N, C-alpha and C positions, 0 to 999 in steps of 0.2 A: 788773204785776210790782212787787213790793216790794223791800226791801233784799236784797242777795245773791241776786237772782233768784228769791226766794220768791213764790209765788202767795198772795194774801190773799183770804180769803172771810169774809163776814159772814153769820151765820145768826140769824134771829129765832126765838124760841121762847116758849112759855107753859108754866110749871110750875104745877101745882095743889097747894096746901097745905091742910091741915085743922088748925085750932087748936081747942082745947077750947071748946065752947059758941059756936062761930061757924060760919057756912056755909063751904063750900069757897071758898078764896081764890086767884084766879089771880095769879101773879107773872109779869110780862112782862119779857123781856130779850133780849139779843143776845150772840152770841159772835163773837170775831174769831179766825180760824184762819189761821196761816201754814203753808203746805204746801211742802215741798221738791220737787226734781225726781223723787224716788222715790215721791211721794205720801204721805210721812210728815209728820205734824203736828210742826212745830218750835216753835210758840208758840200758846198757847191763853189767851184772856182773856175773861172774862164781864163783862157790863155789865147791871145791873139796879137797881131801886129797891125793896129789900125792905121798908123802912119805909112808903113811900107806898102800895104795893100792899096790904100787910098792914093798915094803918090804914084803908084804904078800906072794909074789912069792918065797921068800927065807925062808925056814923053820925056822931056828933059829932066823933070823933077824925080821921076822914078829911078832913073839910072844914077843921078847924083846922090840920092838918098841911099841906094844900095852900096855905092862906092864908099860913102861916108861911114856907113855902119860896118862895112867890112874892114875899113882902115882903122876905125876907132875901137870897135868892139871885138874885132878878130874873126 
């Protein structure tokens, strides 16, 4: 149970995007859903790394981005 008696659910998902001149690119993410006692969603929040998953489709850019994020963000 979350705040105000809401139930909290996390859902993992994969969305596939197609950019020009690149193969299909999977974008991995998760959604947080707060549901009230009537089963209605009261809060919806998505979490995903659009840049990381998108740049992984470009050989040099993906590795450079992951290196940068690890170095700067830890």
